[in-house]
C-alpha positions in Angstrom: -39.9 61.5 159.5 -43.0 63.1 158.1 -44.7 60.3 156.2 -46.8 60.0 153.1 -47.9 57.8 150.2 -46.7 57.9 146.5 -48.4 55.8 143.9 -47.8 55.2 140.2 -50.0 52.7 138.4 -50.0 49.6 140.5 -46.7 50.3 142.3 -46.7 52.2 145.5 -44.3 53.6 148.1 -45.5 54.4 151.6 -43.4 55.8 154.3 -44.3 56.9 157.8 -43.7 56.2 161.4 -45.4 53.0 162.3 -48.2 54.8 164.1 -49.2 56.6 160.9 -48.4 53.7 158.5 -51.6 51.8 159.0 -53.9 54.7 158.1 -51.9 55.8 155.0 -51.3 52.4 153.5 -54.9 51.3 154.3 -56.2 54.3 152.3 -53.9 53.5 149.4 -55.1 49.9 149.3 -58.8 50.7 149.6 -58.5 53.1 146.6 -56.8 50.5 144.5 -58.6 47.3 145.6 -62.0 48.0 143.9 -60.3 48.2 140.5 -58.7 44.7 140.9 -60.2 41.6 139.3 -60.0 38.1 140.9 -56.5 36.8 141.1 -55.0 40.1 140.0 -52.2 41.7 142.1 -51.9 45.2 143.4 -48.3 45.1 142.6 -45.4 45.6 144.9 -45.9 47.9 147.9 -42.7 49.2 149.4 -43.1 50.0 153.0 -40.3 52.1 154.6 -40.5 52.1 158.4 -38.4 53.4 161.2 -35.6 50.9 162.3 -37.4 50.3 165.6 -40.4 49.0 163.7 -38.4 46.5 161.6 -40.0 43.4 163.0 -43.5 44.7 163.4 -45.8 42.5 161.3 -47.6 45.1 159.1 -51.4 44.9 159.9 -53.8 43.5 157.3 -55.7 46.2 155.4 -59.1 46.1 153.6 -59.4 42.3 153.8 -56.3 41.7 151.7 -53.6 39.0 152.1 -50.0 40.2 152.4 -47.1 38.2 151.2 -43.5 39.2 152.1 -41.1 39.0 149.2 -37.8 40.3 150.6 -36.3 42.6 153.2 -33.6 45.1 152.3 -31.6 47.8 154.0 -30.9 51.1 152.2 -28.7 53.7 154.0 -29.9 52.7 157.5 -33.6 52.8 156.5 -35.5 49.6 156.8 -37.5 48.6 153.7 -40.1 45.9 153.5 -41.4 44.6 150.1 -44.8 43.0 149.9 -47.0 41.5 147.2 -50.7 42.1 147.7 -53.7 40.4 146.1 -57.5 40.5 146.8 -59.0 38.1 149.2 -62.2 37.8 151.3 -60.2 36.5 154.2 -58.3 38.8 156.6 -54.8 37.4 157.5 -51.7 38.7 159.1 -48.2 39.0 157.7 -46.2 35.7 157.8 -49.0 33.9 159.7 -49.0 30.7 157.6 -45.5 30.5 156.1 -44.2 26.9 156.2 -41.2 26.6 158.5 -40.3 23.0 157.9 -41.7 19.7 156.8 -45.4 19.9 157.4 -45.0 22.7 160.0 -46.5 26.2 159.9 -45.4 29.2 161.9 -46.2 29.3 165.6 -48.9 32.1 166.0 -49.3 34.7 168.7 -52.3 37.0 168.9 -52.5 39.8 171.5 -55.6 41.8 172.4 -54.6 45.2 173.9 -55.4 48.9 174.2 -51.8 49.7 173.2 -50.9 47.8 170.0 -48.0 50.2 169.4 -46.2 48.6 172.3 -45.6 45.5 170.2 -43.4 43.8 169.3 -41.2 45.9 171.6 -38.3 43.7 172.9 -39.8 40.8 170.9 -38.4 42.4 167.8 -34.8 42.1 168.8 -32.1 39.4 169.0 -32.9 35.8 168.3 -36.7 36.1 168.9 -36.9 39.1 166.6 -34.9 37.3 163.9 -37.2 34.4 164.2 -40.2 36.7 163.7 -38.5 38.2 160.6 -37.8 34.7 159.3 -41.4 33.5 159.8 -40.8 30.9 162.5 -43.5 32.7 164.4 -46.1 35.4 163.7 -47.6 38.2 165.8 -51.1 39.6 165.4 -51.9 42.6 167.6 -55.6 43.4 168.0 -56.9 46.8 169.1 -59.6 46.4 171.8 -60.8 50.0 171.4 -62.0 49.2 167.9 -64.9 47.5 169.6 -65.5 50.3 172.1 -69.0 51.8 172.9 -70.2 55.1 171.5 -68.6 58.0 169.9 -65.5 57.9 172.1 -65.1 54.1 171.9 -65.4 53.6 175.6 -64.0 50.3 176.8 -64.4 50.6 180.6 -66.9 51.7 183.3 -67.2 52.2 187.0 -67.1 49.0 189.2 -70.4 47.6 190.3 -70.8 48.0 194.1 -68.5 51.0 194.1 -64.8 51.3 194.6 -61.8 52.9 193.0 -60.7 52.7 189.4 -62.5 51.4 186.3 -63.3 47.9 184.9 -63.0 46.8 181.3 -66.5 46.0 179.9 -67.6 42.5 179.2 -69.4 43.4 176.0 -66.4 45.2 174.5 -64.0 42.5 175.4 -66.3 39.8 174.1 -66.6 41.5 170.7 -62.8 41.9 170.5 -62.2 38.2 171.5 -64.9 36.9 169.1 -63.3 38.8 166.3 -59.8 37.6 167.0 -61.0 34.0 167.5 -62.8 34.0 164.2 -59.3 34.3 162.6 -57.5 32.1 165.1 -60.1 29.6 166.4 -57.5 27.0 167.6 -55.5 29.2 169.9 -55.9 28.9 173.7 -56.9 32.2 175.3 -55.0 33.4 178.3 -55.6 36.5 180.4 -52.6 38.0 182.1 -53.7 38.4 185.7 -51.9 38.5 189.1 -54.5 36.2 190.5 -53.9 33.6 187.8 -52.0 30.3 188.1 -48.2 30.8 188.0 -46.7 30.6 184.6 -43.9 28.0 184.6 -41.3 26.6 182.2 -43.4 23.5 181.8 -46.4 25.6 180.7 -44.1 27.6 178.3 -42.9 24.3 176.8 -46.4 23.0 176.4 -47.6 26.2 174.6 -44.5 26.2 172.4 -45.4 22.7 171.1 -48.9 23.8 170.2 -50.2 26.0 167.3 -49.7 29.2 169.4 -51.4 31.3 172.0 -53.9 34.2 172.2 -53.3 36.7 175.1 -55.6 39.3 176.6 -53.7 42.2 178.2 -56.0 44.0 180.6 -55.8 47.5 182.1 -57.3 49.6 184.9 -58.7 47.5 187.8 -59.2 44.4 185.7 -61.9 43.0 183.5 -65.5 42.0 184.0 -65.7 38.5 185.5 -68.5 37.6 183.2 -66.4 37.6 180.1 -63.9 35.3 181.8 -66.6 32.8 182.5 -68.5 33.2 179.2 -65.4 32.9 176.9 -63.6 30.2 178.9 -60.5 32.4 179.5 -57.7 31.0 181.6 -55.9 33.4 184.0 -52.1 33.3 184.1 -49.7 35.2 186.3 -46.0 35.8 185.7 -45.3 36.6 189.4 -46.6 37.8 192.7 -46.7 41.5 191.9 -48.9 44.0 190.0 -48.1 45.8 186.8 -49.9 48.8 185.3 -51.1 46.6 182.4 -50.9 43.1 180.9 -48.7 44.0 177.9 -45.3 43.5 179.6 -46.6 40.3 181.1 -47.7 39.1 177.6 -44.3 39.9 176.2 -42.6 37.9 178.9 -44.8 34.9 178.3 -44.3 35.1 174.5 -40.5 35.4 174.9 -40.5 32.3 177.1 -42.5 30.3 174.5 -40.9 31.5 171.3 -37.3 30.7 172.4 -38.4 27.1 172.7 -39.6 26.8 169.1 -37.3 24.6 167.1 -34.9 26.8 165.1 -35.1 29.9 167.2 -32.0 29.3 169.4 -28.8 28.6 167.7 -27.7 25.9 170.2 -30.8 24.1 171.3 -28.6 21.8 173.4 -28.3 24.7 175.9 -32.1 24.5 176.7 -31.5 21.2 178.5 -29.2 22.9 181.1 -31.3 26.0 181.9 -33.0 26.7 185.1 -36.2 24.7 185.8 -35.2 22.0 183.4 -35.0 18.8 185.4 -36.5 20.5 188.4 -33.3 22.4 189.3 -31.9 26.0 189.0 -29.0 26.4 186.6 -25.4 25.9 187.8 -22.9 28.9 187.8 -21.4 30.0 184.5 -17.8 31.2 183.9 -15.9 32.5 180.9 -12.6 34.4 180.2 -10.5 35.8 181.8 -9.4 32.9 184.0 -8.7 35.3 186.9 -10.6 38.6 187.6 -10.3 40.8 190.6 -8.7 38.0 192.6 -11.4 35.5 191.7 -10.6 32.5 189.6 -12.6 30.1 187.5 -13.0 26.7 189.4 -10.2 24.4 188.5 -12.6 21.5 187.6 -14.0 23.6 184.7 -10.5 23.9 183.2 -9.6 20.2 183.7 -11.0 18.9 180.5 -12.6 16.0 182.5 -16.1 16.0 181.2 -17.4 13.5 183.8 -16.1 15.6 186.7 -17.4 18.8 185.1 -20.9 17.3 184.8 -20.8 16.1 188.4 -19.6 19.5 189.6 -22.4 21.3 187.7 -25.0 18.9 189.0 -23.8 19.4 192.6 -23.8 23.2 192.2 -27.3 23.1 190.6 -28.6 21.1 193.6 -26.9 23.4 196.1 -28.3 26.6 194.6 -31.8 25.1 194.3 -31.7 24.0 198.0 -30.6 27.5 199.0 -32.9 29.6 196.8 -35.8 27.5 195.7 -36.3 24.6 198.1 -39.9 24.4 196.9 -38.6 22.9 193.6 -37.1 20.0 195.5 -39.9 19.7 198.1 -43.3 21.1 197.1 -44.2 21.4 200.8 -41.2 23.6 201.6 -41.8 27.3 201.9 -40.0 29.8 199.8 
């Protein structure tokens, strides 16, 4: 898919792989914007992107506000239609679309060196459909835009010596301040293996707020001074180390977004998941009744809802005792 921009009057068509789309559409808007008067529209911009980019919120360009009108499919190519008008305020696609009585979209903002990684798996299934529907929004901020010098350096050697590189405090602070200027009410979390464990309780608390801002680090980590100066909270998704914070950020976002009202089709199922009520989930079965000599427990086929509930509770307690005794007794070792 080669990419390019066609324009005729105030209508425009831009097509490109997502990595090229920002540059080409930005150039188109910048050429047209100076000719617009207050309240005037640029017309309808038709953005054709690769299928894998279907749920990527198109970045804001030249300080304009983007409004989605409709989403269509033409011969397997994904097409997004947008109305654009001048504004002095920079916003992201679908950031403030009402999603119910008095409620706006839950907002996620990610600071990363690799914005092309997003939305990744967050663009698929129920979470991706919720992003398309405007139940939540995703802003991806390029840290390197605030890099130092000709090569936009974002890291340097660790003070005191040692292996690897450390992300600079001045670069990160500039990126954070820029993102916070647009989203001042979002809590800022840094994905770090030394952070407090991320739990279902924390996911639920975040899902009930306005959203979250996540800092995805790289290399050996980030300068401690920016953590202190910007009041950043460190969060860990497990006792292991990844090559960067992007996958951890996606994990955290998925855990939060699925708890937003309207994202899951059967919200009743949330009450029976692992960690709800302090227990791991009971075993699940479906058809066929018998498979490779193994059968579905008779109680589940009995139709006696009281006995089924008792069996599920007993199984949840058994599995929790065997696999996560610390959930039942905080003093117990895993």
